[in-house]
C-alpha positions in Angstrom: 60.6 27.3 26.4 57.9 24.8 26.0 57.0 22.6 23.1 54.6 24.9 22.2 56.0 27.9 22.3 58.7 26.6 19.9 56.1 25.6 17.7 55.2 29.5 17.6 58.5 30.4 16.0 61.5 28.8 14.1 64.0 31.8 15.3 65.0 32.9 18.5 63.6 35.9 20.4 65.8 38.8 20.3 64.3 40.2 23.6 66.4 40.2 26.8 65.0 38.4 29.3 64.7 41.5 31.9 61.6 42.3 33.7 61.5 45.8 32.2 57.7 46.2 30.8 56.5 46.8 27.5 55.5 50.6 26.2 52.4 48.5 25.2 50.8 45.5 26.1 52.0 42.1 24.3 49.3 39.9 26.3 45.7 40.3 26.8 43.5 37.8 29.4 40.4 38.6 27.6 36.6 37.9 29.2 34.6 35.3 26.3 31.3 35.4 28.2 29.4 33.0 29.1 28.9 30.9 26.2 27.2 33.2 23.4 29.8 34.9 21.0 27.2 37.5 20.6 27.9 38.8 24.7 32.0 39.3 23.6 32.7 42.9 24.5 33.7 45.3 21.9 37.1 45.4 23.3 37.7 41.5 23.3 37.1 41.7 19.4 39.8 44.1 18.5 41.8 42.4 20.8 41.4 39.0 18.5 41.6 40.8 15.1 45.2 41.7 16.3 46.3 38.4 17.9 49.1 36.1 17.1 48.0 34.0 19.2 44.9 32.7 20.8 45.3 30.6 23.7 41.7 29.7 24.4 39.8 27.9 27.1 37.6 24.7 26.1 34.5 26.0 27.2 35.4 28.9 24.7 32.2 28.8 21.8 34.2 28.5 18.9 32.2 31.6 17.1 34.2 33.9 18.9 37.7 32.2 17.3 36.4 33.8 14.4 37.7 37.5 15.2 41.0 36.2 15.3 42.7 37.1 11.9 43.1 33.4 9.7 46.9 33.3 10.4 46.7 33.3 14.0 47.6 30.6 16.2 45.0 29.0 18.1 46.0 26.5 21.1 43.2 25.5 23.4 44.3 25.2 27.2 43.0 21.7 27.4 46.0 20.7 25.0 48.8 21.0 27.5 48.0 18.8 29.9 45.2 16.5 30.9 44.8 17.9 34.8 44.2 21.6 35.5 47.5 21.4 38.0 49.6 20.4 35.3 48.1 22.8 32.5 48.8 26.0 34.7 52.5 26.6 34.6 52.3 25.3 31.5 49.6 28.0 30.3 51.9 30.8 32.4 55.1 29.6 30.2 53.9 29.9 27.1 52.2 33.9 27.7 55.4 34.6 28.4 57.6 33.1 26.0 55.2 34.2 23.4 55.5 37.1 24.3 59.1 37.9 24.4 59.0 36.4 20.9 57.1 39.2 19.8 54.1 38.0 19.6 50.6 39.6 20.4 48.4 36.8 22.4 44.9 36.7 23.6 44.2 34.6 26.6 41.0 33.8 26.1 38.9 33.0 29.1 35.2 31.7 29.2 33.4 34.5 31.7 35.8 36.8 33.0 39.1 36.2 33.7 38.9 37.7 37.4 36.0 35.9 38.7 36.6 32.2 39.1 39.0 32.9 36.3 42.4 32.4 37.5 43.2 35.5 35.8 44.6 37.0 38.4 47.5 34.4 39.3 48.3 34.4 35.5 48.4 38.5 35.5 51.5 38.1 39.1 53.1 35.7 36.5 53.1 38.1 33.0 53.8 40.7 36.1 56.4 38.9 37.3 57.9 38.2 34.0 58.0 41.6 32.9 55.3 41.4 30.4 53.3 44.1 29.8 49.3 43.2 29.7 45.9 44.7 29.6 43.0 42.7 31.1 39.6 43.1 29.3 36.6 42.0 31.2 34.1 39.7 30.3 30.2 39.2 31.1 30.3 36.8 33.8 28.5 33.5 33.9 26.1 34.5 36.4 25.2 37.6 34.8 24.7 35.6 31.5 23.2 32.6 33.3 20.5 34.8 34.8 19.7 37.8 32.4 19.0 34.4 29.6 17.4 32.3 32.2 14.7 35.3 33.1 16.1 35.6 36.5 16.7 39.2 37.9 19.8 38.7 40.1 18.5 42.0 42.2 15.2 43.0 42.5 13.5 46.1 44.6 11.6 43.3 46.0 13.0 40.4 46.6 16.7 40.8 46.9 19.4 43.8 47.0 22.4 42.1 47.4 24.3 39.1 45.3 26.9 36.9 46.3 28.9 34.8 43.7 30.4 31.5 45.6 32.3 29.0 44.4 31.3 25.6 44.6 33.8 23.9 44.2 34.6 22.1 47.0 33.1 19.8 49.8 30.8 21.9 52.3 30.4 19.3 54.9 34.4 19.4 54.9 35.8 20.8 57.9 38.3 22.4 56.3 36.0 24.4 54.1 36.6 27.9 53.7 33.1 29.3 52.9 30.9 30.4 56.2 27.8 28.5 55.2 25.9 30.3 58.5 26.5 33.2 56.9 25.3 32.3 53.3 22.4 30.8 54.5 21.2 34.3 56.2 22.4 36.2 53.3 19.5 38.3 52.6 19.3 38.2 48.8 20.8 35.7 45.7 23.6 33.2 45.9 25.1 31.7 43.0 27.0 28.8 42.8 29.8 28.6 40.1 31.1 25.1 39.8 28.9 24.0 42.0 26.7 20.8 40.2 28.3 17.9 41.4 28.3 19.2 44.4 24.6 20.2 44.8 23.0 18.0 46.9 25.6 19.2 49.7 25.2 23.4 49.2 21.5 22.5 49.6 22.4 20.4 52.2 24.4 22.7 53.9 22.4 25.7 53.5 19.2 24.0 54.8 20.8 22.9 58.0 22.2 26.3 58.8 18.2 28.0 58.3 17.9 28.6 54.6 14.0 28.1 54.1 13.8 24.7 52.3 11.4 26.1 49.7 13.6 28.9 48.9 13.6 29.0 45.1 16.2 27.8 43.1 17.6 26.9 39.7 20.5 25.8 37.7 20.5 26.9 34.2 23.3 24.7 31.8 25.3 26.1 29.0 23.9 29.4 29.4 23.1 31.9 26.2 23.4 29.4 23.9 20.9 27.0 22.2 21.8 24.4 24.6 20.8 26.1 27.5 18.5 24.1 30.0 16.7 25.0 32.8 15.6 23.5 35.9 14.0 25.4 38.8 13.0 23.7 42.1 12.2 25.1 45.4 15.9 23.9 47.1 14.9 20.7 48.9 13.9 19.3 45.9 16.6 21.1 43.2 19.3 18.1 43.4 16.5 15.0 42.7 15.0 17.5 39.8 18.7 18.0 38.4 19.3 14.4 38.5 16.2 13.3 36.5 16.9 16.1 33.9 20.5 14.8 33.4 21.6 17.9 33.0 25.5 18.0 33.9 28.1 20.7 34.0 28.9 23.0 32.6 26.3 25.3 34.9 25.4 28.0 37.5 23.2 27.4 40.8 21.3 30.4 41.4 19.1 30.4 45.0 17.0 33.0 46.6 13.4 34.2 46.0 14.4 36.4 42.3 14.2 32.4 40.8 10.7 32.6 41.1 9.9 35.6 39.0 11.4 33.3 35.8 7.9 32.1 34.8 7.4 35.5 33.5 10.2 37.3 32.8 12.1 33.9 31.0 12.5 34.7 27.4 15.5 33.6 25.7 13.7 29.8 25.9 10.8 31.2 23.8 12.2 32.2 20.8 10.7 30.4 17.7 14.5 28.5 16.8 15.6 27.6 20.6 17.4 24.6 21.2 17.3 23.7 16.9 20.5 22.6 15.8 20.9 24.3 12.0 23.2 23.2 9.6 24.3 26.0 7.1 26.7 25.0 4.2 27.1 28.5 2.3 31.0 29.1 1.9 32.6 30.4 4.9 33.0 34.1 4.2 29.5 34.4 3.3 27.8 32.3 6.5 28.5 35.2 9.2 25.3 37.3 8.8 23.2 34.1 8.1 24.7 32.4 11.0 23.9 35.7 13.3 20.4 35.7 12.1 19.7 32.2 13.1 21.5 32.6 16.7 19.2 35.4 17.6 16.2 33.4 16.9 18.0 31.1 19.2 19.3 28.5 17.3 22.4 26.5 17.3 24.2 26.9 14.3 26.7 24.9 12.7 29.0 25.8 9.5 29.6 23.0 7.6 31.4 24.9 3.8 31.0 22.8 1.2 31.8 25.3 -2.0 34.6 27.3 -1.8 35.6 30.2 -3.6 38.8 30.8 -5.7 40.0 32.6 -9.0 39.1 31.1 -12.4 41.2 28.7 -13.7 42.6 31.4 -16.1 41.8 35.2 -16.2 42.3 35.7 -20.5 38.7 35.6 -21.7 37.6 37.8 -18.4 40.4 40.5 -18.6 39.6 41.0 -22.5 36.3 42.0 -21.4 37.6 44.3 -18.5 39.8 46.1 -21.2 37.3 46.7 -23.3 33.7 47.2 -21.1 33.3 50.6 -23.8 32.0 48.2 -26.2 29.3 47.1 -24.2 25.7 48.7 -23.2 24.9 46.3 -20.1 27.1 44.4 -17.5 24.9 41.7 -15.3 25.4 40.4 -12.4 24.1 37.2 -10.8 25.8 36.7 -7.4 27.2 38.8 -4.7 30.5 37.2 -5.0 30.0 37.7 -8.7 30.0 42.1 -7.8 32.7 41.4 -5.7 35.1 39.7 -7.8 34.4 42.1 -11.0 35.9 45.2 -9.1 38.7 43.4 -7.2 39.7 41.8 -10.7 39.3 45.8 -12.6 41.0 47.3 -10.2 44.1 44.8 -10.4 44.7 45.3 -14.2 44.8 48.6 -13.2 40.9 50.1 -13.7 38.8 51.6 -11.7 34.8 51.8 -11.6 35.0 54.8 -14.0 35.5 52.5 -16.9 32.0 51.4 -16.7 30.9 54.8 -18.0 27.3 54.8 -19.3 27.0 50.8 -19.1 23.5 49.9 -17.4 23.7 47.5 -14.4 21.2 44.0 -13.6 21.0 42.4 -10.4 19.9 38.8 -10.4 18.1 39.8 -6.4 18.9 42.3 -3.7 21.3 40.7 -2.2 23.6 41.6 -5.6 21.9 44.9 -6.1 23.3 45.5 -2.3 26.3 44.5 -3.3 26.5 46.9 -6.2 25.3 49.8 -4.1 27.9 49.4 -1.8 30.6 50.7 -4.8 28.1 53.6 -5.1 26.3 52.4 -8.4 22.7 52.1 -8.7 21.3 48.7 -10.4 19.0 49.6 -13.0 17.3 46.0 -13.6 16.4 43.8 -10.0 13.6 41.3 -10.9 11.0 41.1 -8.7 11.5 37.5 -8.9 15.1 36.7 -7.9 15.8 33.8 -10.7 17.3 33.6 -13.9 14.3 33.3 -15.8 12.8 36.7 -14.6 16.1 38.3 -15.0 15.6 37.5 -18.2 12.6 38.2 -19.0 12.7 41.6 -17.0 15.9 42.3 -19.5 14.3 41.3 -23.0 12.6 44.2 -24.0 16.1 46.6 -22.9 18.8 44.8 -24.7 17.1 43.8 -28.2 20.1 44.5 -30.3 22.9 45.4 -27.6 25.7 43.8 -26.3 25.6 42.1 -22.8 28.6 41.1 -20.5 27.3 38.6 -18.1 29.6 38.4 -15.4 28.9 35.0 -13.1 30.7 31.8 -11.8 32.7 29.2 -13.7 29.9 27.0 -13.6 25.8 26.9 -13.2 22.4 27.7 -15.1 22.8 28.5 -18.6 19.4 30.2 -18.9 20.2 33.9 -18.8 22.6 33.4 -21.8 20.0 31.7 -23.4 17.2 33.2 -23.4 19.1 37.0 -24.4 21.4 35.8 -27.1 18.1 35.1 -29.1 18.2 39.1 -29.3 21.1 40.1 -28.3 25.1 39.4 -28.9 26.2 38.2 -25.2 29.2 37.7 -23.4 29.9 35.7 -20.9 33.0 36.0 -18.5 33.8 33.9 -15.2 35.2 35.8 -12.7 35.0 33.4 -10.0 35.4 29.4 -9.8 32.7 27.6 -7.5 35.2 24.6 -6.1 34.3 21.9 -4.4 35.3 21.0 -0.6 37.4 18.1 -0.5 37.4 17.6 2.8 34.7 18.3 5.4 34.8 18.9 9.4 34.3 15.1 10.6 32.6 16.0 13.9 29.5 17.9 11.9 29.3 14.9 9.5 29.5 12.3 12.6 26.1 14.8 13.8 24.6 14.3 10.6 25.6 10.2 10.8 23.7 10.4 14.6 20.8 12.6 13.2 21.6 15.3 15.8 21.3 18.2 13.1 17.3 19.0 13.2 17.5 21.5 10.1 19.4 22.0 6.8 19.5 25.4 4.8 20.6 24.7 1.2 21.1 28.1 -0.8 21.8 27.0 -4.5 21.6 24.1 -6.4 25.8 23.3 -6.6 25.8 23.4 -2.7 23.0 20.4 -2.5 25.2 18.3 -5.0 28.9 19.4 -3.2 27.4 18.2 0.2 25.8 14.9 -1.0 28.9 14.2 -2.8 30.4 14.6 0.8 28.1 11.9 2.9 27.9 8.9 3.2 25.9 6.5 2.2 23.8 5.6 5.9 24.0 9.2 5.7 22.8 9.8 2.1 19.6 7.4 3.1 19.0 9.1 6.4 18.2 12.2 3.8 15.6 10.8 1.9 13.6 9.9 5.0 13.7 13.1 6.0 16.4 13.8 8.6 17.4 16.8 8.8 14.6 18.3 7.5 15.6 20.8 4.9 14.6 24.4 3.6 15.5 25.2 0.1 16.4 28.9 -1.2 14.3 28.7 -4.4 12.6 26.4 -6.8 15.7 25.9 -9.0 17.3 24.7 -5.7 14.2 22.2 -4.5 14.5 20.9 -7.9 18.3 19.3 -7.5 17.2 18.6 -4.0 14.9 16.1 -5.2 17.1 15.2 -8.0 19.0 14.1 -5.2 16.3 11.7 -4.0 15.7 14.2 -0.8 12.8 16.8 -0.1 12.4 20.2 0.2 10.1 20.5 3.3 10.3 24.3 3.0 11.0 26.9 0.4 11.6 30.5 0.5 8.8 32.8 -0.5 11.3 35.2 -1.7 14.6 33.6 -3.0 16.9 35.6 -0.3 18.7 34.3 2.4 15.8 36.2 4.7 13.5 33.9 2.6 15.0 30.7 4.1 14.9 32.2 7.9 11.5 32.8 7.2 10.4 29.6 5.7 12.5 27.6 8.4 10.6 29.6 11.0 7.3 28.2 9.3 8.6 24.8 9.5 10.1 25.1 12.8 6.7 26.4 13.9 4.8 23.4 12.4 7.1 21.1 13.6 6.2 22.5 17.1 2.8 22.2 16.6 
């Protein structure tokens, strides 16, 4: 048993070492696709969701790992050995050992497991050990790269066939297994995997065996991601162009007349936020929707949660109010987190939504209102402007002389309570705490220090303050000089940003996540012009 396998369980496996296959698969050889987490298949997500261990390749996008349970162990195969030759037996041993411990293992591989992915070798090792497995195909790099670069691999007028070729060998060697004469005559599109380091030899071999030197060709780097870069030139000029561009692996080489269609079919690199590195600071459980929307606009998104959502230090006052909801006329929510925490606590004390009775509901904005609707309730008041002042103004005409319960975090602005307390009896309860992150991902902080982040999205004043605490003084100074550019969700957040000595380069007109995205798009377009 390997050292990594021993770490998976402190107890001895009670599975026999025989070769009788298990009824249900224990190991899933899963294709992660070419890099864009949105290209994971539904079956891949299902397998990840039930994993105890994810053993993943270095080039698998970190976002793919988000689909695995928090408790699942995660091991990058690069941790096993520096050399790939030394790594292979350790991978196979770890798969077998973990499965025999009863673990459900996902072997997450870039692209497709059975296309230059060594999935066949791993399946053979599992079969020999009597371990039941399942193969989950993935979008292979050739398909992803070509599609995202605007190059159809086949076309009725240009190519009726496509060949996938490994470029991970020297085409000038006498022992080469590739038939370069046949490849040069091939009447379709050639796609070379792992061929960038041998691009010059590949081009020379094809041309020497009869491939027209002016055949359209392209190299696509980090295909399907915000880092995608494409260099397209005639075959004879491609190696020099790639060398000058500074492109490096991972990359796919595409050769054939279809490459000439790229100029009219390219789409991904024309997205409004393509190639922009954007930092989001929302709590981890609230980032998925924002990240996906930004990715769909072509951005590379980096998450740095600067706040954590936890239970309040004491539930005493909240439980007292939840036990006496019949005393109130209005229930007012100022955040999505507040809605969900309120309902969870209500259930925890043995009550349910029937306890709301005739209570009328107010929400500070559309996202909070939508969270309320998620429990089959309809808010009575949602102001046109999504801020405390507007909610107070909308409620003042309705709550005079009545009892109001404000549900919120344990810190924040007191505007709503102060305004309503002049005309109504107001109680305020904290159903969650916002805790400043004590530690942050050092790689993200390094990216900020090196000014590698283009834009920062701040969705609250508390997030701005917490981020400020995490930064060292040189990085804070960089922020003061406008790097990165900052997008604010509201005037209130912008005011906090200015208090910190920074500038809000753009502000959402609608104080929502979608408003932030629209402001970001406008700012990026302005910066580009």
